All heavy atoms as a GROMACS GRO file, in nm:
protein
  461
    1MET      N    1  -4.969  -2.329   3.009
    1MET     CA    2  -4.844  -2.292   2.960
    1MET      C    3  -4.825  -2.144   2.943
    1MET      O    4  -4.922  -2.068   2.923
    1MET     CB    5  -4.816  -2.361   2.823
    1MET     CG    6  -4.692  -2.348   2.762
    1MET     SD    7  -4.674  -2.445   2.609
    1MET     CE    8  -4.551  -2.555   2.653
    2ARG      N    9  -4.709  -2.093   2.978
    2ARG     CA   10  -4.682  -1.944   2.961
    2ARG      C   11  -4.719  -1.896   2.822
    2ARG      O   12  -4.673  -1.959   2.725
    2ARG     CB   13  -4.536  -1.927   2.995
    2ARG     CG   14  -4.500  -1.778   3.017
    2ARG     CD   15  -4.369  -1.751   3.050
    2ARG     NE   16  -4.309  -1.665   2.949
    2ARG     CZ   17  -4.204  -1.681   2.881
    2ARG    NH1   18  -4.117  -1.780   2.925
    2ARG    NH2   19  -4.160  -1.586   2.799
    3GLY      N   20  -4.794  -1.800   2.824
    3GLY     CA   21  -4.819  -1.729   2.688
    3GLY      C   22  -4.949  -1.768   2.626
    3GLY      O   23  -5.003  -1.735   2.518
    4ASP      N   24  -5.027  -1.876   2.682
    4ASP     CA   25  -5.141  -1.919   2.645
    4ASP      C   26  -5.248  -1.825   2.668
    4ASP      O   27  -5.236  -1.737   2.756
    4ASP     CB   28  -5.188  -2.064   2.717
    4ASP     CG   29  -5.114  -2.182   2.664
    4ASP    OD1   30  -5.036  -2.161   2.563
    4ASP    OD2   31  -5.130  -2.289   2.722
    5LEU      N   32  -5.362  -1.836   2.594
    5LEU     CA   33  -5.475  -1.749   2.616
    5LEU      C   34  -5.522  -1.755   2.758
    5LEU      O   35  -5.540  -1.869   2.814
    5LEU     CB   36  -5.591  -1.784   2.520
    5LEU     CG   37  -5.561  -1.753   2.361
    5LEU    CD1   38  -5.667  -1.828   2.291
    5LEU    CD2   39  -5.549  -1.615   2.343
    6THR      N   40  -5.565  -1.643   2.816
    6THR     CA   41  -5.625  -1.652   2.956
    6THR      C   42  -5.768  -1.677   2.928
    6THR      O   43  -5.828  -1.674   2.818
    6THR     CB   44  -5.625  -1.510   3.025
    6THR    OG1   45  -5.694  -1.419   2.940
    6THR    CG2   46  -5.472  -1.470   3.033
    7ASP      N   47  -5.840  -1.718   3.048
    7ASP     CA   48  -5.988  -1.753   3.030
    7ASP      C   49  -6.068  -1.630   2.971
    7ASP      O   50  -6.161  -1.652   2.896
    7ASP     CB   51  -6.045  -1.793   3.166
    7ASP     CG   52  -5.991  -1.933   3.204
    7ASP    OD1   53  -5.943  -2.003   3.119
    7ASP    OD2   54  -5.989  -1.953   3.330
    8ALA      N   55  -6.025  -1.510   3.013
    8ALA     CA   56  -6.096  -1.380   2.964
    8ALA      C   57  -6.072  -1.367   2.822
    8ALA      O   58  -6.165  -1.339   2.739
    8ALA     CB   59  -6.043  -1.265   3.051
    9GLU      N   60  -5.952  -1.386   2.777
    9GLU     CA   61  -5.918  -1.373   2.634
    9GLU      C   62  -5.995  -1.486   2.556
    9GLU      O   63  -6.050  -1.456   2.446
    9GLU     CB   64  -5.771  -1.376   2.603
    9GLU     CG   65  -5.690  -1.280   2.660
    9GLU     CD   66  -5.543  -1.302   2.656
    9GLU    OE1   67  -5.499  -1.419   2.666
    9GLU    OE2   68  -5.460  -1.199   2.652
   10TRP      N   69  -5.997  -1.604   2.609
   10TRP     CA   70  -6.071  -1.714   2.538
   10TRP      C   71  -6.215  -1.683   2.523
   10TRP      O   72  -6.272  -1.703   2.417
   10TRP     CB   73  -6.030  -1.851   2.602
   10TRP     CG   74  -6.113  -1.955   2.536
   10TRP    CD1   75  -6.217  -2.028   2.593
   10TRP    CD2   76  -6.099  -2.003   2.397
   10TRP    NE1   77  -6.258  -2.123   2.497
   10TRP    CE2   78  -6.189  -2.100   2.374
   10TRP    CE3   79  -6.014  -1.960   2.291
   10TRP    CZ2   80  -6.206  -2.164   2.260
   10TRP    CZ3   81  -6.023  -2.030   2.172
   10TRP    CH2   82  -6.125  -2.136   2.159
   11LYS      N   83  -6.270  -1.625   2.624
   11LYS     CA   84  -6.425  -1.601   2.611
   11LYS      C   85  -6.461  -1.510   2.510
   11LYS      O   86  -6.566  -1.515   2.449
   11LYS     CB   87  -6.464  -1.550   2.768
   11LYS     CG   88  -6.612  -1.535   2.783
   11LYS     CD   89  -6.649  -1.503   2.923
   11LYS     CE   90  -6.792  -1.513   2.940
   11LYS     NZ   91  -6.832  -1.481   3.075
   12ILE      N   92  -6.366  -1.410   2.483
   12ILE     CA   93  -6.391  -1.312   2.382
   12ILE      C   94  -6.379  -1.371   2.239
   12ILE      O   95  -6.461  -1.363   2.154
   12ILE     CB   96  -6.295  -1.197   2.388
   12ILE    CG1   97  -6.321  -1.118   2.519
   12ILE    CG2   98  -6.299  -1.103   2.272
   12ILE    CD1   99  -6.211  -1.016   2.549
   13ILE      N  100  -6.272  -1.464   2.221
   13ILE     CA  101  -6.248  -1.525   2.082
   13ILE      C  102  -6.323  -1.648   2.059
   13ILE      O  103  -6.351  -1.666   1.948
   13ILE     CB  104  -6.094  -1.562   2.093
   13ILE    CG1  105  -6.001  -1.428   2.097
   13ILE    CG2  106  -6.046  -1.639   1.964
   13ILE    CD1  107  -5.856  -1.455   2.124
   14GLU      N  108  -6.366  -1.718   2.154
   14GLU     CA  109  -6.437  -1.841   2.140
   14GLU      C  110  -6.558  -1.837   2.043
   14GLU      O  111  -6.576  -1.916   1.951
   14GLU     CB  112  -6.487  -1.896   2.266
   14GLU     CG  113  -6.559  -2.029   2.270
   14GLU     CD  114  -6.592  -2.077   2.400
   14GLU    OE1  115  -6.605  -2.001   2.510
   14GLU    OE2  116  -6.605  -2.212   2.417
   15GLY      N  117  -6.647  -1.732   2.059
   15GLY     CA  118  -6.754  -1.716   1.962
   15GLY      C  119  -6.726  -1.691   1.836
   15GLY      O  120  -6.807  -1.695   1.732
   16LEU      N  121  -6.605  -1.643   1.795
   16LEU     CA  122  -6.560  -1.603   1.663
   16LEU      C  123  -6.514  -1.721   1.570
   16LEU      O  124  -6.502  -1.706   1.457
   16LEU     CB  125  -6.451  -1.492   1.669
   16LEU     CG  126  -6.494  -1.365   1.754
   16LEU    CD1  127  -6.376  -1.282   1.757
   16LEU    CD2  128  -6.617  -1.302   1.670
   17LEU      N  129  -6.485  -1.829   1.648
   17LEU     CA  130  -6.432  -1.942   1.569
   17LEU      C  131  -6.541  -2.050   1.532
   17LEU      O  132  -6.646  -2.046   1.592
   17LEU     CB  133  -6.336  -2.014   1.658
   17LEU     CG  134  -6.213  -1.935   1.702
   17LEU    CD1  135  -6.135  -2.007   1.806
   17LEU    CD2  136  -6.128  -1.899   1.588
   18PRO      N  137  -6.515  -2.122   1.425
   18PRO     CA  138  -6.620  -2.227   1.380
   18PRO      C  139  -6.630  -2.332   1.486
   18PRO      O  140  -6.542  -2.351   1.566
   18PRO     CB  141  -6.564  -2.277   1.257
   18PRO     CG  142  -6.404  -2.244   1.250
   18PRO     CD  143  -6.396  -2.116   1.336
   19SER      N  144  -6.736  -2.391   1.473
   19SER     CA  145  -6.780  -2.499   1.560
   19SER      C  146  -6.667  -2.614   1.552
   19SER      O  147  -6.618  -2.643   1.447
   19SER     CB  148  -6.914  -2.558   1.528
   19SER     OG  149  -6.933  -2.683   1.599
   20GLU      N  150  -6.636  -2.688   1.660
   20GLU     CA  151  -6.543  -2.796   1.661
   20GLU      C  152  -6.604  -2.917   1.605
   20GLU      O  153  -6.530  -3.016   1.566
   20GLU     CB  154  -6.496  -2.822   1.795
   20GLU     CG  155  -6.417  -2.706   1.860
   20GLU     CD  156  -6.383  -2.725   2.001
   20GLU    OE1  157  -6.361  -2.845   2.042
   20GLU    OE2  158  -6.363  -2.631   2.080
   21ARG      N  159  -6.732  -2.930   1.604
   21ARG     CA  160  -6.804  -3.054   1.547
   21ARG      C  161  -6.839  -3.025   1.407
   21ARG      O  162  -6.887  -2.917   1.366
   21ARG     CB  163  -6.931  -3.079   1.638
   21ARG     CG  164  -6.890  -3.106   1.776
   21ARG     CD  165  -6.841  -3.245   1.802
   21ARG     NE  166  -6.785  -3.271   1.937
   21ARG     CZ  167  -6.659  -3.302   1.968
   21ARG    NH1  168  -6.571  -3.328   1.872
   21ARG    NH2  169  -6.631  -3.333   2.089
   22GLY      N  170  -6.854  -3.133   1.332
   22GLY     CA  171  -6.898  -3.132   1.192
   22GLY      C  172  -6.803  -3.081   1.095
   22GLY      O  173  -6.829  -3.072   0.979
   23ARG      N  174  -6.678  -3.068   1.135
   23ARG     CA  175  -6.570  -3.022   1.038
   23ARG      C  176  -6.501  -3.146   0.988
   23ARG      O  177  -6.475  -3.242   1.068
   23ARG     CB  178  -6.477  -2.922   1.095
   23ARG     CG  179  -6.545  -2.788   1.143
   23ARG     CD  180  -6.439  -2.709   1.199
   23ARG     NE  181  -6.314  -2.717   1.125
   23ARG     CZ  182  -6.251  -2.601   1.068
   23ARG    NH1  183  -6.307  -2.486   1.076
   23ARG    NH2  184  -6.142  -2.634   0.997
   24CYS      N  185  -6.471  -3.148   0.859
   24CYS     CA  186  -6.396  -3.259   0.812
   24CYS      C  187  -6.254  -3.226   0.776
   24CYS      O  188  -6.165  -3.306   0.742
   24CYS     CB  189  -6.451  -3.317   0.684
   24CYS     SG  190  -6.478  -3.210   0.556
   25ALA      N  191  -6.201  -3.097   0.789
   25ALA     CA  192  -6.083  -3.057   0.749
   25ALA      C  193  -5.966  -3.099   0.861
   25ALA      O  194  -5.854  -3.118   0.841
   25ALA     CB  195  -6.068  -2.895   0.752
   26ARG      N  196  -6.017  -3.108   0.987
   26ARG     CA  197  -5.920  -3.160   1.095
   26ARG      C  198  -6.004  -3.220   1.206
   26ARG      O  199  -6.122  -3.190   1.224
   26ARG     CB  200  -5.832  -3.047   1.142
   26ARG     CG  201  -5.921  -2.935   1.218
   26ARG     CD  202  -5.816  -2.833   1.278
   26ARG     NE  203  -5.893  -2.714   1.332
   26ARG     CZ  204  -5.944  -2.708   1.440
   26ARG    NH1  205  -5.934  -2.804   1.522
   26ARG    NH2  206  -6.020  -2.593   1.479
   27PRO      N  207  -5.946  -3.313   1.285
   27PRO     CA  208  -6.016  -3.371   1.389
   27PRO      C  209  -6.071  -3.271   1.490
   27PRO      O  210  -6.015  -3.170   1.520
   27PRO     CB  211  -5.917  -3.454   1.461
   27PRO     CG  212  -5.813  -3.480   1.358
   27PRO     CD  213  -5.809  -3.359   1.287
   28ALA      N  214  -6.188  -3.298   1.539
   28ALA     CA  215  -6.260  -3.209   1.640
   28ALA      C  216  -6.197  -3.229   1.775
   28ALA      O  217  -6.223  -3.344   1.836
   28ALA     CB  218  -6.406  -3.226   1.650
   29LYS      N  219  -6.102  -3.148   1.815
   29LYS     CA  220  -6.036  -3.170   1.945
   29LYS      C  221  -6.073  -3.032   2.020
   29LYS      O  222  -6.189  -3.033   2.077
   29LYS     CB  223  -5.891  -3.174   1.936
   29LYS     CG  224  -5.836  -3.308   1.868
   29LYS     CD  225  -5.830  -3.406   1.958
   29LYS     CE  226  -5.778  -3.533   1.904
   29LYS     NZ  227  -5.781  -3.658   1.979
   30SER      N  228  -5.982  -2.946   2.036
   30SER     CA  229  -6.017  -2.816   2.108
   30SER      C  230  -5.972  -2.700   2.031
   30SER      O  231  -5.840  -2.684   1.999
   30SER     CB  232  -5.931  -2.832   2.232
   30SER     OG  233  -5.930  -2.703   2.301
   31ASN      N  234  -6.062  -2.612   1.995
   31ASN     CA  235  -6.013  -2.500   1.939
   31ASN      C  236  -5.920  -2.404   2.001
   31ASN      O  237  -5.818  -2.353   1.942
   31ASN     CB  238  -6.139  -2.406   1.888
   31ASN     CG  239  -6.208  -2.443   1.766
   31ASN    OD1  240  -6.155  -2.518   1.674
   31ASN    ND2  241  -6.333  -2.406   1.748
   32ARG      N  242  -5.934  -2.407   2.139
   32ARG     CA  243  -5.854  -2.340   2.225
   32ARG      C  244  -5.700  -2.389   2.222
   32ARG      O  245  -5.605  -2.311   2.209
   32ARG     CB  246  -5.894  -2.339   2.373
   32ARG     CG  247  -5.815  -2.241   2.462
   32ARG     CD  248  -5.877  -2.237   2.595
   32ARG     NE  249  -5.819  -2.142   2.684
   32ARG     CZ  250  -5.850  -2.110   2.794
   32ARG    NH1  251  -5.970  -2.163   2.859
   32ARG    NH2  252  -5.786  -2.014   2.869
   33LEU      N  253  -5.683  -2.524   2.218
   33LEU     CA  254  -5.558  -2.585   2.218
   33LEU      C  255  -5.496  -2.558   2.080
   33LEU      O  256  -5.378  -2.516   2.063
   33LEU     CB  257  -5.567  -2.734   2.235
   33LEU     CG  258  -5.443  -2.812   2.218
   33LEU    CD1  259  -5.341  -2.768   2.341
   33LEU    CD2  260  -5.476  -2.964   2.236
   34PHE      N  261  -5.568  -2.570   1.970
   34PHE     CA  262  -5.532  -2.536   1.837
   34PHE      C  263  -5.472  -2.383   1.833
   34PHE      O  264  -5.363  -2.362   1.776
   34PHE     CB  265  -5.629  -2.567   1.740
   34PHE     CG  266  -5.593  -2.547   1.597
   34PHE    CD1  267  -5.506  -2.654   1.536
   34PHE    CD2  268  -5.638  -2.447   1.523
   34PHE    CE1  269  -5.470  -2.641   1.402
   34PHE    CE2  270  -5.583  -2.431   1.394
   34PHE     CZ  271  -5.508  -2.529   1.332
   35LEU      N  272  -5.559  -2.304   1.868
   35LEU     CA  273  -5.522  -2.158   1.867
   35LEU      C  274  -5.392  -2.117   1.950
   35LEU      O  275  -5.300  -2.051   1.902
   35LEU     CB  276  -5.640  -2.062   1.903
   35LEU     CG  277  -5.620  -1.930   1.902
   35LEU    CD1  278  -5.572  -1.883   1.759
   35LEU    CD2  279  -5.738  -1.844   1.936
   36ASN      N  280  -5.381  -2.184   2.071
   36ASN     CA  281  -5.277  -2.167   2.159
   36ASN      C  282  -5.151  -2.207   2.076
   36ASN      O  283  -5.033  -2.157   2.082
   36ASN     CB  284  -5.283  -2.237   2.282
   36ASN     CG  285  -5.354  -2.155   2.392
   36ASN    OD1  286  -5.364  -2.032   2.381
   36ASN    ND2  287  -5.429  -2.222   2.483
   37GLY      N  288  -5.152  -2.333   2.006
   37GLY     CA  289  -5.052  -2.380   1.926
   37GLY      C  290  -5.000  -2.287   1.821
   37GLY      O  291  -4.890  -2.267   1.791
   38MET      N  292  -5.108  -2.242   1.745
   38MET     CA  293  -5.078  -2.144   1.633
   38MET      C  294  -5.002  -2.017   1.689
   38MET      O  295  -4.905  -1.967   1.636
   38MET     CB  296  -5.212  -2.105   1.560
   38MET     CG  297  -5.265  -2.212   1.474
   38MET     SD  298  -5.419  -2.180   1.404
   38MET     CE  299  -5.408  -2.003   1.363
   39LEU      N  300  -5.058  -1.964   1.801
   39LEU     CA  301  -4.998  -1.843   1.858
   39LEU      C  302  -4.853  -1.875   1.909
   39LEU      O  303  -4.763  -1.783   1.892
   39LEU     CB  304  -5.072  -1.794   1.973
   39LEU     CG  305  -5.225  -1.733   1.937
   39LEU    CD1  306  -5.300  -1.716   2.061
   39LEU    CD2  307  -5.216  -1.612   1.850
   40TYR      N  308  -4.828  -2.002   1.959
   40TYR     CA  309  -4.698  -2.022   2.000
   40TYR      C  310  -4.595  -2.020   1.889
   40TYR      O  311  -4.480  -1.973   1.889
   40TYR     CB  312  -4.694  -2.174   2.064
   40TYR     CG  313  -4.547  -2.214   2.101
   40TYR    CD1  314  -4.494  -2.178   2.228
   40TYR    CD2  315  -4.475  -2.291   2.013
   40TYR    CE1  316  -4.365  -2.212   2.260
   40TYR    CE2  317  -4.361  -2.344   2.051
   40TYR     CZ  318  -4.305  -2.299   2.162
   40TYR     OH  319  -4.172  -2.343   2.199
   41VAL      N  320  -4.640  -2.076   1.772
   41VAL     CA  321  -4.555  -2.084   1.650
   41VAL      C  322  -4.527  -1.934   1.602
   41VAL      O  323  -4.411  -1.906   1.579
   41VAL     CB  324  -4.622  -2.165   1.529
   41VAL    CG1  325  -4.548  -2.148   1.402
   41VAL    CG2  326  -4.625  -2.312   1.575
   42ILE      N  327  -4.621  -1.853   1.600
   42ILE     CA  328  -4.611  -1.713   1.559
   42ILE      C  329  -4.504  -1.650   1.656
   42ILE      O  330  -4.425  -1.576   1.609
   42ILE     CB  331  -4.749  -1.648   1.551
   42ILE    CG1  332  -4.817  -1.701   1.429
   42ILE    CG2  333  -4.738  -1.487   1.541
   42ILE    CD1  334  -4.969  -1.663   1.439
   43ARG      N  335  -4.528  -1.666   1.790
   43ARG     CA  336  -4.457  -1.589   1.888
   43ARG      C  337  -4.308  -1.630   1.893
   43ARG      O  338  -4.223  -1.554   1.907
   43ARG     CB  339  -4.531  -1.619   2.028
   43ARG     CG  340  -4.469  -1.541   2.144
   43ARG     CD  341  -4.540  -1.560   2.276
   43ARG     NE  342  -4.559  -1.694   2.316
   43ARG     CZ  343  -4.679  -1.764   2.311
   43ARG    NH1  344  -4.783  -1.714   2.266
   43ARG    NH2  345  -4.683  -1.905   2.359
   44THR      N  346  -4.272  -1.766   1.871
   44THR     CA  347  -4.143  -1.817   1.882
   44THR      C  348  -4.071  -1.830   1.764
   44THR      O  349  -3.943  -1.854   1.750
   44THR     CB  350  -4.150  -1.939   1.970
   44THR    OG1  351  -4.211  -2.044   1.885
   44THR    CG2  352  -4.212  -1.934   2.108
   45GLY      N  353  -4.148  -1.841   1.637
   45GLY     CA  354  -4.089  -1.862   1.527
   45GLY      C  355  -4.049  -2.009   1.505
   45GLY      O  356  -3.976  -2.055   1.409
   46CYS      N  357  -4.100  -2.098   1.582
   46CYS     CA  358  -4.090  -2.245   1.579
   46CYS      C  359  -4.146  -2.300   1.448
   46CYS      O  360  -4.266  -2.259   1.425
   46CYS     CB  361  -4.155  -2.298   1.704
   46CYS     SG  362  -4.151  -2.479   1.696
   47PRO      N  363  -4.080  -2.376   1.378
   47PRO     CA  364  -4.144  -2.440   1.259
   47PRO      C  365  -4.261  -2.519   1.302
   47PRO      O  366  -4.265  -2.588   1.388
   47PRO     CB  367  -4.035  -2.526   1.202
   47PRO     CG  368  -3.917  -2.480   1.262
   47PRO     CD  369  -3.942  -2.422   1.397
   48TRP      N  370  -4.370  -2.505   1.210
   48TRP     CA  371  -4.505  -2.570   1.242
   48TRP      C  372  -4.486  -2.726   1.264
   48TRP      O  373  -4.545  -2.798   1.346
   48TRP     CB  374  -4.597  -2.543   1.130
   48TRP     CG  375  -4.735  -2.606   1.169
   48TRP    CD1  376  -4.787  -2.703   1.106
   48TRP    CD2  377  -4.828  -2.558   1.263
   48TRP    NE1  378  -4.923  -2.728   1.161
   48TRP    CE2  379  -4.939  -2.631   1.258
   48TRP    CE3  380  -4.829  -2.446   1.359
   48TRP    CZ2  381  -5.056  -2.608   1.337
   48TRP    CZ3  382  -4.942  -2.435   1.436
   48TRP    CH2  383  -5.058  -2.511   1.427
   49ARG      N  384  -4.386  -2.785   1.181
   49ARG     CA  385  -4.367  -2.920   1.193
   49ARG      C  386  -4.321  -2.974   1.332
   49ARG      O  387  -4.335  -3.086   1.370
   49ARG     CB  388  -4.270  -2.975   1.082
   49ARG     CG  389  -4.127  -2.920   1.101
   49ARG     CD  390  -4.037  -2.968   0.990
   49ARG     NE  391  -3.914  -2.897   0.989
   49ARG     CZ  392  -3.888  -2.788   0.937
   49ARG    NH1  393  -3.976  -2.717   0.863
   49ARG    NH2  394  -3.772  -2.718   0.954
   50ASN      N  395  -4.253  -2.886   1.404
   50ASN     CA  396  -4.204  -2.915   1.538
   50ASN      C  397  -4.326  -2.894   1.652
   50ASN      O  398  -4.306  -2.944   1.763
   50ASN     CB  399  -4.098  -2.836   1.582
   50ASN     CG  400  -3.974  -2.845   1.500
   50ASN    OD1  401  -3.960  -2.957   1.425
   50ASN    ND2  402  -3.879  -2.755   1.499
   51GLU      N  403  -4.424  -2.837   1.610
   51GLU     CA  404  -4.538  -2.814   1.703
   51GLU      C  405  -4.605  -2.940   1.751
   51GLU      O  406  -4.644  -2.955   1.865
   51GLU     CB  407  -4.642  -2.716   1.649
   51GLU     CG  408  -4.751  -2.690   1.726
   51GLU     CD  409  -4.709  -2.593   1.863
   51GLU    OE1  410  -4.600  -2.535   1.865
   51GLU    OE2  411  -4.789  -2.589   1.944
   52PHE      N  412  -4.616  -3.047   1.673
   52PHE     CA  413  -4.683  -3.166   1.705
   52PHE      C  414  -4.629  -3.222   1.835
   52PHE      O  415  -4.697  -3.266   1.922
   52PHE     CB  416  -4.678  -3.267   1.590
   52PHE     CG  417  -4.740  -3.396   1.619
   52PHE    CD1  418  -4.883  -3.398   1.633
   52PHE    CD2  419  -4.661  -3.505   1.658
   52PHE    CE1  420  -4.935  -3.533   1.667
   52PHE    CE2  421  -4.724  -3.629   1.697
   52PHE     CZ  422  -4.864  -3.638   1.703
   53CYS      N  423  -4.496  -3.228   1.844
   53CYS     CA  424  -4.431  -3.273   1.978
   53CYS      C  425  -4.472  -3.212   2.104
   53CYS      O  426  -4.497  -3.266   2.205
   53CYS     CB  427  -4.291  -3.277   1.943
   53CYS     SG  428  -4.224  -3.375   1.822
   54LEU      N  429  -4.492  -3.080   2.080
   54LEU     CA  430  -4.528  -2.999   2.203
   54LEU      C  431  -4.664  -3.016   2.243
   54LEU      O  432  -4.703  -3.025   2.355
   54LEU     CB  433  -4.498  -2.849   2.186
   54LEU     CG  434  -4.370  -2.814   2.152
   54LEU    CD1  435  -4.352  -2.665   2.101
   54LEU    CD2  436  -4.273  -2.831   2.264
   55CYS      N  437  -4.758  -3.029   2.144
   55CYS     CA  438  -4.909  -3.046   2.180
   55CYS      C  439  -4.945  -3.191   2.224
   55CYS      O  440  -5.033  -3.216   2.278
   55CYS     CB  441  -4.982  -3.009   2.066
   55CYS     SG  442  -4.998  -2.830   2.031
   56SER      N  443  -4.874  -3.289   2.171
   56SER     CA  444  -4.904  -3.423   2.211
   56SER      C  445  -4.862  -3.469   2.351
   56SER      O  446  -4.906  -3.569   2.395
   56SER     CB  447  -4.840  -3.513   2.094
   56SER     OG  448  -4.696  -3.520   2.121
   57VAL      N  449  -4.784  -3.397   2.410
   57VAL     CA  450  -4.744  -3.424   2.559
   57VAL      C  451  -4.846  -3.368   2.641
   57VAL      O  452  -4.876  -3.250   2.648
   57VAL     CB  453  -4.607  -3.354   2.582
   57VAL    CG1  454  -4.569  -3.400   2.732
   57VAL    CG2  455  -4.494  -3.424   2.495
   58SER      N  456  -4.897  -3.459   2.721
   58SER     CA  457  -5.006  -3.408   2.818
   58SER      C  458  -4.968  -3.448   2.951
   58SER      O  459  -4.918  -3.541   2.990
   58SER     CB  460  -5.138  -3.487   2.786
   58SER     OG  461  -5.187  -3.445   2.664
   0.00000   0.00000   0.00000
């Protein structure tokens, strides 16, 4: 998707994020997908409650 992290950007950020496994705060899916969603909300001003619809479409 336009505006998502590139592979080079993700390689830099990936090691700074907590592990996806063993967390009970949210399901272990993909930190990259989650971060791209957060950046989308910040970039567009889209309310967070509307983000679920965008991420659930595969």
